[in-house]
N, CA, C and O atoms as a printed pandas DataFrame, in Angstrom:
     atom_number atom_name residue_name chain_id  residue_number  x_coord  y_coord  z_coord
0              1         N          MET        A               1    0.372   -1.389   -0.247
1              2        CA          MET        A               1   -0.027    0.106    0.157
2              3         C          MET        A               1    0.990    1.074    0.159
3              4         O          MET        A               1    1.136    1.538    1.290
4              5         N          ASP        A               2    2.021    1.728   -0.976
5              6        CA          ASP        A               2    2.636    2.790   -1.207
6              7         C          ASP        A               2    1.728    3.580   -2.247
7              8         O          ASP        A               2    1.159    3.045   -3.199
8              9         N          GLY        A               3    1.690    4.545   -2.019
9             10        CA          GLY        A               3    0.892    5.826   -2.135
10            11         C          GLY        A               3   -0.254    6.717   -2.155
11            12         O          GLY        A               3   -0.564    6.889   -0.976
12            13         N          LYS        A               4   -0.852    7.215   -2.735
13            14        CA          LYS        A               4   -1.118    8.881   -1.991
14            15         C          LYS        A               4   -2.715    8.024   -2.518
15            16         O          LYS        A               4   -3.381    8.340   -3.504
16            17         N          GLY        A               5   -2.967    7.123   -1.730
17            18        CA          GLY        A               5   -4.626    8.032   -1.630
18            19         C          GLY        A               5   -5.256    5.954   -1.416
19            20         O          GLY        A               5   -6.364    5.424   -1.490
20            21         N          ARG        A               6   -4.318    5.593   -1.237
21            22        CA          ARG        A               6   -3.857    3.388   -1.341
22            23         C          ARG        A               6   -4.880    2.656   -0.265
23            24         O          ARG        A               6   -5.328    1.525   -0.456
24            25         N          ALA        A               7   -5.275    3.720    1.256
25            26        CA          ALA        A               7   -5.641    3.228    2.031
26            27         C          ALA        A               7   -7.092    2.710    1.761
27            28         O          ALA        A               7   -7.622    1.699    2.222
28            29         N          LEU        A               8   -7.764    3.925    0.647
29            30        CA          LEU        A               8   -9.075    3.891    0.903
30            31         C          LEU        A               8   -9.397    2.624   -0.096
31            32         O          LEU        A               8  -10.612    2.635    0.099
32            33         N          ASP        A               9   -9.239    1.723   -0.864
33            34        CA          ASP        A               9   -9.099    0.476   -1.991
34            35         C          ASP        A               9   -9.517    0.038   -0.826
35            36         O          ASP        A               9  -10.727    0.237   -0.717
36            37         N          ASN        A              10   -9.038   -0.487    0.124
37            38        CA          ASN        A              10   -9.343   -1.476    1.800
38            39         C          ASN        A              10  -10.537   -1.392    2.450
39            40         O          ASN        A              10  -10.901   -2.191    3.313
40            41         N          ILE        A              11  -11.529    0.109    1.836
41            42        CA          ILE        A              11  -12.717    0.078    3.128
42            43         C          ILE        A              11  -13.452   -0.723    2.484
43            44         O          ILE        A              11  -14.309    0.071    2.097
44            45         N          TYR        A              12  -13.689   -1.497    2.167
45            46        CA          TYR        A              12  -15.047   -2.449    1.835
46            47         C          TYR        A              12  -14.330   -4.009    2.695
47            48         O          TYR        A              12  -14.743   -5.141    2.947
48            49         N          ILE        A              13  -13.969   -3.787    2.757
49            50        CA          ILE        A              13  -12.739   -5.036    3.262
50            51         C          ILE        A              13  -12.816   -4.792    5.139
51            52         O          ILE        A              13  -13.502   -5.314    6.017
52            53         N          GLU        A              14  -11.787   -3.782    5.139
53            54        CA          GLU        A              14  -11.763   -3.839    6.667
54            55         C          GLU        A              14  -13.223   -2.807    7.631
55            56         O          GLU        A              14  -13.124   -2.238    8.718
56            57         N          ARG        A              15  -14.468   -2.902    6.696
57            58        CA          ARG        A              15  -15.329   -2.597    6.892
58            59         C          ARG        A              15  -16.708   -4.153    7.221
59            60         O          ARG        A              15  -17.679   -4.103    7.976
60            61         N          PHE        A              16  -16.200   -5.496    6.222
61            62        CA          PHE        A              16  -16.522   -6.000    6.210
62            63         C          PHE        A              16  -15.873   -6.765    7.853
63            64         O          PHE        A              16  -16.752   -7.137    8.630
64            65         N          TRP        A              17  -14.712   -6.916    8.197
65            66        CA          TRP        A              17  -13.844   -7.686    8.703
66            67         C          TRP        A              17  -14.075   -6.567   10.482
67            68         O          TRP        A              17  -13.607   -6.848   11.586
68            69         N          LYS        A              18  -14.819   -5.519   10.148
69            70        CA          LYS        A              18  -15.139   -4.722   11.151
70            71         C          LYS        A              18  -17.118   -5.645   11.690
71            72         O          LYS        A              18  -17.853   -5.707   12.675
72            73         N          SER        A              19  -17.092   -6.021   10.597
73            74        CA          SER        A              19  -18.831   -6.103   11.237
74            75         C          SER        A              19  -18.749   -7.790   11.723
75            76         O          SER        A              19  -19.659   -8.524   12.109
76            77         N          ILE        A              20  -17.498   -8.027   11.563
77            78        CA          ILE        A              20  -17.891   -9.121   11.909
78            79         C          ILE        A              20  -17.184   -9.404   13.169
79            80         O          ILE        A              20  -17.413  -10.317   13.962
80            81         N          LYS        A              21  -16.552   -8.751   13.214
81            82        CA          LYS        A              21  -16.205   -8.713   14.868
82            83         C          LYS        A              21  -16.746   -8.704   15.491
83            84         O          LYS        A              21  -16.677   -9.653   16.272
84            85         N          TYR        A              22  -18.009   -7.414   15.792
85            86        CA          TYR        A              22  -18.765   -6.498   16.080
86            87         C          TYR        A              22  -19.772   -7.337   16.153
87            88         O          TYR        A              22  -19.988   -7.673   17.318
88            89         N          VAL        A              23  -20.598   -7.894   15.245
89            90        CA          VAL        A              23  -21.111   -8.692   14.932
90            91         C          VAL        A              23  -21.050  -10.045   15.696
91            92         O          VAL        A              23  -20.990  -10.487   16.844
92            93         N          LYS        A              24  -21.075  -10.242   15.059
93            94        CA          LYS        A              24  -20.137  -12.003   15.699
94            95         C          LYS        A              24  -19.397  -12.302   16.748
95            96         O          LYS        A              24  -19.969  -12.945   17.627
96            97         N          ILE        A              25  -17.700  -11.876   17.000
97            98        CA          ILE        A              25  -17.109  -12.647   17.410
98            99         C          ILE        A              25  -16.997  -11.892   18.617
99           100         O          ILE        A              25  -16.249  -12.690   19.184
100          101         N          TYR        A              26  -17.162  -10.928   19.502
101          102        CA          TYR        A              26  -16.720   -9.878   20.414
102          103         C          TYR        A              26  -18.353  -10.159   20.771
103          104         O          TYR        A              26  -18.560   -9.051   21.266
104          105         N          LEU        A              27  -19.589  -10.811   20.869
105          106        CA          LEU        A              27  -20.622  -10.749   21.572
106          107         C          LEU        A              27  -20.469  -12.262   21.763
107          108         O          LEU        A              27  -21.160  -12.623   22.716
108          109         N          ASN        A              28  -19.660  -13.488   21.064
109          110        CA          ASN        A              28  -19.779  -14.590   20.900
110          111         C          ASN        A              28  -18.472  -15.509   21.540
111          112         O          ASN        A              28  -18.329  -16.679   21.184
112          113         N          PRO        A              29  -17.592  -14.901   22.459
113          114        CA          PRO        A              29  -16.172  -15.340   21.870
114          115         C          PRO        A              29  -15.719  -16.602   22.150
115          116         O          PRO        A              29  -15.519  -17.181   23.218
116          117         N          PRO        A              30  -15.582  -16.956   20.904
117          118        CA          PRO        A              30  -15.171  -18.370   20.612
118          119         C          PRO        A              30  -13.999  -19.316   21.318
119          120         O          PRO        A              30  -12.844  -18.917   21.172
120          121         N          ASN        A              31  -14.158  -20.239   21.886
121          122        CA          ASN        A              31  -13.302  -20.931   22.954
122          123         C          ASN        A              31  -12.737  -21.481   21.738
123          124         O          ASN        A              31  -13.664  -22.226   21.421
124          125         N          GLY        A              32  -11.873  -21.629   20.852
125          126        CA          GLY        A              32  -11.004  -22.122   19.940
126          127         C          GLY        A              32  -10.619  -21.710   18.694
127          128         O          GLY        A              32  -11.335  -20.790   18.297
128          129         N          GLY        A              33   -9.774  -22.033   17.934
129          130        CA          GLY        A              33   -9.514  -21.838   16.713
130          131         C          GLY        A              33  -10.809  -22.490   15.494
131          132         O          GLY        A              33  -11.021  -22.149   14.330
132          133         N          LEU        A              34  -11.535  -23.603   16.421
133          134        CA          LEU        A              34  -12.080  -24.362   14.987
134          135         C          LEU        A              34  -12.713  -23.800   15.680
135          136         O          LEU        A              34  -11.819  -22.954   15.673
136          137         N          ASN        A              35  -13.752  -23.210   16.621
137          138        CA          ASN        A              35  -14.967  -22.903   17.030
138          139         C          ASN        A              35  -14.934  -21.216   16.046
139          140         O          ASN        A              35  -15.895  -20.853   15.368
140          141         N          LEU        A              36  -13.334  -20.210   16.223
141          142        CA          LEU        A              36  -13.783  -19.082   15.527
142          143         C          LEU        A              36  -13.907  -19.461   13.944
143          144         O          LEU        A              36  -14.555  -18.777   13.152
144          145         N          TYR        A              37  -13.324  -20.430   13.659
145          146        CA          TYR        A              37  -13.584  -20.740   11.728
146          147         C          TYR        A              37  -15.246  -21.304   11.459
147          148         O          TYR        A              37  -15.903  -21.195   10.424
148          149         N          GLN        A              38  -15.631  -21.908   12.716
149          150        CA          GLN        A              38  -17.038  -21.982   12.248
150          151         C          GLN        A              38  -17.921  -21.447   12.292
151          152         O          GLN        A              38  -18.908  -21.745   11.619
152          153         N          MET        A              39  -17.834  -19.868   13.599
153          154        CA          MET        A              39  -18.313  -18.955   13.903
154          155         C          MET        A              39  -17.434  -17.320   12.278
155          156         O          MET        A              39  -18.134  -16.363   11.947
156          157         N          ILE        A              40  -16.835  -17.408   12.036
157          158        CA          ILE        A              40  -16.802  -16.829   10.608
158          159         C          ILE        A              40  -17.585  -17.216    9.036
159          160         O          ILE        A              40  -18.245  -16.583    8.212
160          161         N          LYS        A              41  -17.159  -18.414    9.158
161          162        CA          LYS        A              41  -17.894  -19.144    8.482
162          163         C          LYS        A              41  -19.341  -19.440    8.644
163          164         O          LYS        A              41  -19.836  -20.103    7.732
164          165         N          GLU        A              42  -20.128  -19.078    9.634
165          166        CA          GLU        A              42  -21.383  -18.970    9.121
166          167         C          GLU        A              42  -21.530  -17.293    9.194
167          168         O          GLU        A              42  -22.630  -17.199    8.650
168          169         N          TYR        A              43  -21.196  -16.097    9.467
169          170        CA          TYR        A              43  -21.592  -15.451    9.343
170          171         C          TYR        A              43  -21.391  -14.688    7.547
171          172         O          TYR        A              43  -21.994  -14.004    6.721
172          173         N          ILE        A              44  -20.235  -15.337    7.749
173          174        CA          ILE        A              44  -20.204  -15.036    5.741
174          175         C          ILE        A              44  -21.713  -15.632    4.914
175          176         O          ILE        A              44  -22.531  -14.971    4.274
176          177         N          GLU        A              45  -21.702  -16.656    5.121
177          178        CA          GLU        A              45  -22.417  -17.348    4.335
178          179         C          GLU        A              45  -23.659  -16.683    4.931
179          180         O          GLU        A              45  -24.382  -16.537    3.945
180          181         N          PHE        A              46  -24.362  -16.160    6.079
181          182        CA          PHE        A              46  -25.332  -15.078    6.199
182          183         C          PHE        A              46  -24.986  -13.601    5.052
183          184         O          PHE        A              46  -25.739  -13.346    4.113
184          185         N          TYR        A              47  -24.134  -13.036    5.269
185          186        CA          TYR        A              47  -23.557  -12.059    4.978
186          187         C          TYR        A              47  -23.520  -12.065    3.688
187          188         O          TYR        A              47  -23.400  -10.951    3.178
188          189         N          ASN        A              48  -23.614  -13.357    2.674
189          190        CA          ASN        A              48  -24.283  -13.226    0.585
190          191         C          ASN        A              48  -25.503  -13.998    1.196
191          192         O          ASN        A              48  -26.519  -13.803    0.529
192          193         N          LYS        A              49  -25.612  -14.480    1.828
193          194        CA          LYS        A              49  -26.681  -15.642    0.868
194          195         C          LYS        A              49  -28.083  -15.201    1.868
195          196         O          LYS        A              49  -29.019  -15.991    1.988
196          197         N          LYS        A              50  -28.080  -14.010    2.467
197          198        CA          LYS        A              50  -29.112  -14.081    3.594
198          199         C          LYS        A              50  -29.258  -12.172    3.696
199          200         O          LYS        A              50  -30.268  -11.590    3.298
200          201         N          ARG        A              51  -28.339  -11.620    4.154
201          202        CA          ARG        A              51  -28.241  -10.088    4.550
202          203         C          ARG        A              51  -28.320   -9.420    3.483
203          204         O          ARG        A              51  -27.495   -9.723    2.621
204          205         N          ARG        A              52  -29.201   -8.424    3.193
205          206        CA          ARG        A              52  -29.536   -8.199    2.933
206          207         C          ARG        A              52  -29.337   -6.439    2.444
207          208         O          ARG        A              52  -30.236   -5.744    2.918
208          209         N          HIS        A              53  -28.426   -5.750    1.683
209          210        CA          HIS        A              53  -27.153   -5.064    1.113
210          211         C          HIS        A              53  -28.283   -4.045    0.665
211          212         O          HIS        A              53  -29.326   -4.391    0.111
212          213         N          THR        A              54  -27.761   -2.098    1.135
213          214        CA          THR        A              54  -28.378   -1.832    0.937
214          215         C          THR        A              54  -27.830   -0.239    0.085
215          216         O          THR        A              54  -28.445    0.810   -0.108
216          217         N          GLU        A              55  -26.653   -0.594   -0.214
217          218        CA          GLU        A              55  -25.867   -0.144   -0.979
218          219         C          GLU        A              55  -26.589   -0.754   -2.347
219          220         O          GLU        A              55  -26.762   -0.055   -3.345
220          221         N          ILE        A              56  -26.791   -1.460   -2.306
221          222        CA          ILE        A              56  -27.656   -2.995   -3.406
222          223         C          ILE        A              56  -28.354   -3.213   -4.041
223          224         O          ILE        A              56  -28.459   -3.982   -4.997
224          225         N          GLY        A              57  -29.312   -2.111   -3.274
225          226        CA          GLY        A              57  -30.543   -1.391   -3.388
226          227         C          GLY        A              57  -31.826   -3.205   -2.883
227          228         O          GLY        A              57  -32.704   -3.943   -3.331
228          229         N          LYS        A              58  -31.118   -2.992   -1.921
229          230        CA          LYS        A              58  -31.951   -4.008   -0.767
230          231         C          LYS        A              58  -31.993   -5.444   -1.133
231          232         O          LYS        A              58  -33.159   -5.793   -1.317
232          233         N          VAL        A              59  -31.238   -6.286   -1.283
233          234        CA          VAL        A              59  -31.210   -7.290   -2.311
234          235         C          VAL        A              59  -29.650   -8.344   -1.464
235          236         O          VAL        A              59  -28.678   -7.908   -0.848
236          237         N          VAL        A              60  -29.895   -9.265   -1.685
237          238        CA          VAL        A              60  -28.463  -10.681   -1.512
238          239         C          VAL        A              60  -27.555  -10.466   -2.651
239          240         O          VAL        A              60  -27.682  -10.382   -3.872
240          241         N          PRO        A              61  -26.582  -10.409   -1.792
241          242        CA          PRO        A              61  -25.181  -10.753   -2.893
242          243         C          PRO        A              61  -25.258  -11.827   -4.058
243          244         O          PRO        A              61  -24.737  -11.818   -5.173
244          245         N          ASP        A              62  -26.096  -12.775   -3.423
245          246        CA          ASP        A              62  -25.887  -14.084   -4.191
246          247         C          ASP        A              62  -26.741  -13.796   -4.893
247          248         O          ASP        A              62  -26.514  -14.317   -5.984
248          249         N          GLN        A              63  -28.134  -12.937   -4.914
249          250        CA          GLN        A              63  -28.635  -12.485   -6.053
250          251         C          GLN        A              63  -28.128  -11.956   -7.292
251          252         O          GLN        A              63  -28.454  -12.287   -8.432
252          253         N          ILE        A              64  -27.162  -10.961   -6.869
253          254        CA          ILE        A              64  -26.499  -10.602   -7.863
254          255         C          ILE        A              64  -25.701  -11.444   -8.707
255          256         O          ILE        A              64  -25.981  -11.826   -9.843
256          257         N          TYR        A              65  -24.447  -11.748   -7.877
257          258        CA          TYR        A              65  -23.818  -13.410   -8.471
258          259         C          TYR        A              65  -24.415  -13.793   -9.145
259          260         O          TYR        A              65  -24.482  -13.159  -10.198
260          261         N          ASN        A              66  -25.012  -14.703   -9.060
261          262        CA          ASN        A              66  -25.598  -15.191   -9.791
262          263         C          ASN        A              66  -26.454  -14.440  -10.696
263          264         O          ASN        A              66  -26.903  -15.423  -11.286
264          265         N          ALA        A              67  -26.922  -13.634  -11.157
265          266        CA          ALA        A              67  -27.520  -12.868  -12.452
266          267         C          ALA        A              67  -26.830  -13.292  -13.173
267          268         O          ALA        A              67  -26.867  -14.275  -13.914
268          269         N          LYS        A              68  -25.677  -12.029  -12.849
269          270        CA          LYS        A              68  -24.276  -11.985  -13.629
270          271         C          LYS        A              68  -23.775  -13.668  -13.710
271          272         O          LYS        A              68  -24.362  -14.148  -14.680
272          273         N          LYS        A              69  -23.440  -14.076  -13.453
273          274        CA          LYS        A              69  -23.441  -15.196  -13.936
274          275         C          LYS        A              69  -23.936  -15.767  -15.132
275          276         O          LYS        A              69  -23.379  -16.003  -16.204
276          277         N          MET        A              70  -25.257  -15.965  -14.679
277          278        CA          MET        A              70  -25.815  -16.263  -15.849
278          279         C          MET        A              70  -26.148  -15.453  -16.918
279          280         O          MET        A              70  -26.271  -16.226  -17.868
280          281         N          ALA        A              71  -26.372  -14.271  -17.306
281          282        CA          ALA        A              71  -25.915  -13.590  -18.092
282          283         C          ALA        A              71  -24.735  -12.999  -19.084
283          284         O          ALA        A              71  -24.639  -12.163  -19.982
284          285         N          SER        A              72  -23.835  -14.005  -18.329
285          286        CA          SER        A              72  -22.700  -13.964  -19.213
286          287         C          SER        A              72  -22.225  -15.204  -19.928
287          288         O          SER        A              72  -21.252  -15.149  -20.681
């Protein structure tokens, strides 16, 4: 990340990891590495398949991904 303005390139992934930490991990501390892995996996599935995102018109990301996949 060298160069002016490069910190903004990671804004989306930084926001995503912040959401995982505040919504899932900090509220339910894991008991070990396997438990942490399962918690993150569950959250990612929820994030992609069930959570509606306002930035993309209150739809689920999987719907947009599948629509683009079918169009090409």
